[in-house]
TORTI-858971 format. One record per residue (C-alpha): residue number from 1; residue in one letter; x, y, z. Coordinates in Angstrom, 1 decimal. Layout:
NUM / A / X / Y / Z
...
***
This chain:
1 / M / -35.5 / -11.6 / -24.6
2 / L / -37.3 / -11.2 / -21.4
3 / E / -36.8 / -8.3 / -19.0
4 / G / -33.5 / -8.6 / -17.1
5 / G / -31.8 / -10.3 / -20.0
6 / K / -33.3 / -13.8 / -19.5
7 / K / -34.1 / -15.8 / -22.6
8 / D / -37.7 / -16.5 / -23.5
9 / L / -38.2 / -20.3 / -23.3
10 / D / -39.6 / -20.2 / -26.8
11 / Y / -36.1 / -19.5 / -28.1
12 / V / -34.3 / -22.3 / -26.2
13 / G / -32.5 / -24.5 / -28.7
14 / P / -33.1 / -28.2 / -29.1
15 / E / -29.7 / -29.1 / -27.6
16 / E / -30.5 / -27.2 / -24.4
17 / L / -34.0 / -28.8 / -24.2
18 / R / -32.4 / -32.3 / -24.6
19 / R / -30.0 / -31.5 / -21.8
20 / V / -32.7 / -30.2 / -19.5
21 / N / -34.9 / -33.3 / -20.2
22 / K / -32.0 / -35.6 / -19.6
23 / I / -31.3 / -33.9 / -16.2
24 / R / -35.0 / -34.3 / -15.4
25 / R / -35.0 / -38.0 / -16.3
26 / D / -31.8 / -38.7 / -14.4
27 / F / -33.2 / -36.9 / -11.4
28 / V / -36.5 / -38.9 / -11.4
29 / A / -34.6 / -42.2 / -11.9
30 / N / -32.2 / -41.3 / -9.0
31 / V / -35.1 / -40.3 / -6.7
32 / S / -37.0 / -43.5 / -7.6
33 / H / -34.0 / -45.6 / -6.7
34 / E / -33.2 / -43.8 / -3.5
35 / L / -36.9 / -44.1 / -2.3
36 / K / -37.2 / -47.7 / -3.4
37 / T / -34.4 / -48.9 / -1.1
38 / P / -35.8 / -47.6 / 2.2
39 / A / -39.3 / -48.5 / 1.2
40 / T / -38.2 / -52.1 / 0.6
41 / S / -36.4 / -52.2 / 4.0
42 / L / -39.5 / -50.9 / 5.8
43 / R / -41.7 / -53.6 / 4.3
44 / L / -39.2 / -56.4 / 5.1
45 / L / -38.7 / -55.1 / 8.7
46 / A / -42.5 / -54.7 / 9.3
47 / E / -43.0 / -58.3 / 8.1
48 / S / -40.2 / -59.5 / 10.4
49 / V / -41.8 / -57.7 / 13.4
50 / V / -45.2 / -59.4 / 12.7
51 / E / -43.5 / -62.9 / 12.3
52 / T / -41.5 / -62.7 / 15.5
53 / I / -43.6 / -60.6 / 17.9
54 / E / -45.1 / -63.6 / 19.7
55 / E / -42.4 / -66.2 / 19.5
56 / D / -39.3 / -64.0 / 20.0
57 / P / -40.2 / -60.6 / 21.6
58 / D / -36.5 / -59.6 / 21.9
59 / Q / -35.9 / -60.2 / 18.2
60 / A / -39.1 / -58.3 / 17.3
61 / R / -37.9 / -55.4 / 19.4
62 / Y / -34.7 / -55.4 / 17.5
63 / F / -36.6 / -55.3 / 14.2
64 / A / -38.8 / -52.5 / 15.5
65 / E / -35.8 / -50.4 / 16.3
66 / Q / -34.4 / -50.9 / 12.8
67 / L / -37.8 / -50.0 / 11.5
68 / K / -37.7 / -46.8 / 13.4
69 / N / -34.2 / -46.0 / 12.1
70 / E / -35.3 / -46.7 / 8.5
71 / T / -38.3 / -44.5 / 8.9
72 / E / -36.2 / -41.6 / 10.2
73 / R / -33.8 / -42.1 / 7.3
74 / L / -36.7 / -42.0 / 4.7
75 / G / -38.0 / -38.8 / 6.4
76 / Q / -34.6 / -37.2 / 6.1
77 / L / -34.3 / -38.1 / 2.5
78 / I / -37.8 / -36.6 / 1.7
79 / S / -36.9 / -33.5 / 3.7
80 / D / -33.6 / -33.1 / 1.8
81 / L / -35.4 / -33.6 / -1.5
82 / L / -37.9 / -30.9 / -0.7
83 / D / -35.2 / -28.5 / 0.4
84 / L / -33.1 / -29.1 / -2.7
85 / A / -36.1 / -28.7 / -5.0
86 / R / -36.9 / -25.3 / -3.4
87 / L / -33.3 / -24.1 / -3.5
88 / E / -32.8 / -25.1 / -7.2
89 / S / -35.9 / -23.1 / -8.1
90 / E / -34.3 / -19.9 / -6.8
91 / E / -31.4 / -18.1 / -8.4
92 / K / -30.9 / -16.0 / -5.3
93 / V / -32.4 / -15.4 / -1.8
94 / P / -35.9 / -14.0 / -2.6
95 / T / -36.1 / -11.5 / 0.3
96 / P / -32.7 / -11.1 / 2.0
97 / N / -32.6 / -9.9 / 5.6
98 / P / -29.6 / -8.9 / 7.7
99 / V / -28.2 / -12.2 / 9.1
100 / D / -25.4 / -12.5 / 11.7
101 / V / -23.3 / -15.5 / 10.5
102 / R / -21.7 / -15.7 / 13.9
103 / H / -25.1 / -16.1 / 15.6
104 / V / -26.1 / -18.8 / 13.1
105 / L / -23.0 / -20.8 / 13.7
106 / M / -23.4 / -20.5 / 17.5
107 / V / -26.9 / -22.0 / 17.2
108 / V / -25.7 / -24.8 / 14.9
109 / L / -22.7 / -25.6 / 17.1
110 / G / -24.9 / -25.8 / 20.1
111 / R / -27.1 / -28.4 / 18.4
112 / M / -24.2 / -30.4 / 17.1
113 / R / -22.1 / -30.6 / 20.3
114 / R / -24.2 / -33.5 / 21.7
115 / V / -23.7 / -35.4 / 18.4
116 / A / -20.0 / -34.9 / 18.5
117 / R / -19.7 / -35.9 / 22.1
118 / S / -21.6 / -39.1 / 21.5
119 / K / -19.0 / -40.1 / 18.9
120 / D / -16.0 / -39.0 / 21.0
121 / I / -15.2 / -36.1 / 18.6
122 / S / -13.9 / -32.7 / 19.7
123 / L / -16.0 / -29.9 / 18.1
124 / Q / -13.9 / -26.7 / 18.4
125 / W / -14.9 / -23.2 / 17.6
126 / K / -12.3 / -20.5 / 17.2
127 / R / -14.2 / -17.5 / 18.4
128 / F / -14.6 / -14.7 / 15.9
129 / G / -13.2 / -11.3 / 16.8
130 / R / -15.8 / -9.2 / 18.5
131 / S / -15.0 / -6.1 / 16.5
132 / A / -15.4 / -7.9 / 13.1
133 / Q / -18.6 / -7.6 / 11.2
134 / Y / -20.3 / -10.9 / 10.4
135 / E / -23.6 / -9.6 / 9.1
136 / I / -24.6 / -10.3 / 5.5
137 / P / -27.9 / -10.0 / 3.6
138 / G / -29.4 / -13.5 / 3.4
139 / D / -31.8 / -16.2 / 4.6
140 / E / -31.2 / -17.5 / 8.1
141 / T / -33.0 / -20.8 / 7.5
142 / Q / -30.9 / -21.5 / 4.4
143 / L / -27.6 / -20.6 / 6.2
144 / T / -28.5 / -22.8 / 9.2
145 / S / -29.2 / -25.7 / 6.8
146 / M / -25.9 / -25.2 / 5.0
147 / F / -23.7 / -25.1 / 8.2
148 / T / -25.6 / -27.9 / 9.8
149 / N / -24.9 / -30.1 / 6.7
150 / L / -21.2 / -29.2 / 6.7
151 / I / -20.6 / -29.8 / 10.4
152 / D / -22.8 / -33.0 / 10.4
153 / N / -20.8 / -34.3 / 7.5
154 / A / -17.5 / -33.5 / 9.2
155 / I / -18.6 / -35.4 / 12.3
156 / K / -19.9 / -38.4 / 10.4
157 / Y / -16.7 / -38.9 / 8.5
158 / T / -14.3 / -38.4 / 11.4
159 / P / -13.2 / -41.4 / 13.5
160 / P / -13.6 / -41.4 / 17.3
161 / G / -11.0 / -39.3 / 19.0
162 / G / -10.8 / -36.9 / 16.0
163 / R / -11.4 / -33.2 / 15.8
164 / V / -13.8 / -30.8 / 13.9
165 / E / -12.8 / -27.2 / 13.9
166 / V / -14.8 / -24.2 / 12.8
167 / T / -13.1 / -20.8 / 12.1
168 / G / -14.3 / -17.6 / 10.5
169 / G / -12.9 / -14.5 / 8.9
170 / S / -14.4 / -11.2 / 7.8
171 / D / -13.3 / -8.3 / 5.6
172 / D / -14.9 / -5.5 / 3.6
173 / L / -16.1 / -7.8 / 0.9
174 / G / -17.7 / -10.5 / 3.0
175 / V / -17.5 / -13.4 / 5.4
176 / S / -15.7 / -16.7 / 5.2
177 / V / -16.3 / -19.8 / 7.3
178 / R / -13.9 / -22.8 / 7.3
179 / I / -14.9 / -26.2 / 8.6
180 / S / -12.0 / -28.6 / 9.0
181 / D / -11.9 / -32.2 / 10.2
182 / T / -9.3 / -34.9 / 10.9
183 / G / -11.5 / -37.5 / 9.1
184 / I / -11.0 / -40.1 / 6.4
185 / G / -10.6 / -37.5 / 3.6
186 / I / -11.7 / -37.7 / 0.0
187 / P / -9.6 / -39.0 / -2.9
188 / E / -8.5 / -36.2 / -5.3
189 / G / -10.3 / -37.9 / -8.3
190 / K / -13.7 / -37.7 / -6.5
191 / L / -13.5 / -34.1 / -5.3
192 / S / -15.0 / -32.7 / -8.5
193 / R / -18.2 / -34.8 / -8.0
194 / I / -19.0 / -34.4 / -4.3
195 / F / -21.6 / -31.6 / -4.9
196 / E / -23.6 / -33.7 / -7.4
197 / R / -27.0 / -34.9 / -6.2
198 / F / -26.9 / -38.4 / -4.7
199 / Y / -23.2 / -38.8 / -5.3
200 / R / -21.5 / -40.7 / -2.5
201 / V / -17.7 / -41.1 / -2.1
202 / D / -18.2 / -44.3 / -0.1
203 / K / -21.6 / -45.8 / -0.6
204 / A / -21.2 / -48.4 / 2.1
205 / R / -20.1 / -45.9 / 4.7
206 / S / -22.8 / -43.4 / 3.6
207 / K / -25.4 / -46.1 / 4.2
208 / E / -24.0 / -46.8 / 7.6
209 / T / -24.0 / -43.1 / 8.7
210 / G / -27.5 / -42.5 / 7.2
211 / G / -26.3 / -40.0 / 4.5
212 / T / -28.8 / -39.1 / 1.8
213 / G / -26.3 / -38.0 / -0.8
214 / L / -28.0 / -34.6 / -1.0
215 / G / -26.3 / -32.6 / 1.8
216 / L / -23.5 / -31.1 / -0.2
217 / S / -25.8 / -30.3 / -3.1
218 / I / -27.8 / -28.3 / -0.6
219 / V / -24.7 / -26.6 / 0.6
220 / R / -23.6 / -25.5 / -2.9
221 / H / -27.1 / -24.1 / -3.7
222 / V / -27.3 / -22.1 / -0.5
223 / A / -23.9 / -20.6 / -1.1
224 / E / -24.8 / -19.7 / -4.7
225 / N / -28.2 / -18.3 / -3.7
226 / H / -26.3 / -15.9 / -1.5
227 / G / -24.0 / -14.9 / -4.3
228 / G / -21.2 / -16.9 / -2.7
229 / R / -19.3 / -20.1 / -3.3
230 / V / -17.9 / -23.1 / -1.5
231 / A / -14.5 / -24.7 / -1.9
232 / V / -13.0 / -28.0 / -0.7
233 / E / -9.6 / -29.3 / 0.1
234 / S / -9.0 / -32.9 / 1.1
235 / A / -6.5 / -35.8 / 1.2
236 / P / -7.3 / -39.4 / 2.2
237 / G / -6.4 / -40.1 / 5.8
238 / E / -5.6 / -36.4 / 6.5
239 / G / -9.1 / -34.9 / 6.7
240 / T / -11.2 / -32.4 / 4.7
241 / T / -11.7 / -28.6 / 4.8
242 / F / -14.7 / -26.8 / 3.4
243 / T / -14.6 / -23.1 / 3.0
244 / V / -17.7 / -21.0 / 2.4
245 / Y / -17.4 / -17.5 / 1.1
246 / L / -20.5 / -15.2 / 1.5
247 / P / -20.4 / -11.6 / 0.1
248 / R / -21.9 / -8.6 / 1.9
249 / G / -24.1 / -7.8 / -1.1
***
């Protein structure tokens, strides 16, 4: 045994090694598939621009806009992959610092309000009590990524005219943040899989909204790296609520 109770890799059994190797192979296969799709789209769109730029400038402009969108999508996928790889390599936040969860949420909400308005969605924040303590030991960058993913998801899967609501709570043990929406909801049979890498409840809609299938995996790892957890409740047509629990230490 190594210091701290961790097993020496020399003593990992064959079954565990097979499991780890399978996870690695599946991950490589999924990444290859996810990268191949936008790469193919980029090539076809670039060819379309070249073919139409002289004879039909308007059509070429349309293809160029789609090319830009696909490039941004590929960039987001690569960024999410790098974030997830980093998070999965850490069992906890390496050097935790005092972080005010309320401040993190104010920053994220400020960024997401424009997105919500553009989709005619009301983004509401029930202000936390001023006397409550919302400071925890953690990593501000990771927490910002987690809340951005959760609020962005809520907006993406809520129809125009809907509502996304963020509320918080605090006690002696830690901080909780709840993000609720009036969106399309998630079938009960799929709730157990939504935190898996690349899993999409609705592949067609995910493609339409530009989802990478990695956002909720990032959310789960950030919560766990902070010693916390994330729970979800949902019903089709009634909306979804994610609740994040973050301990004080």
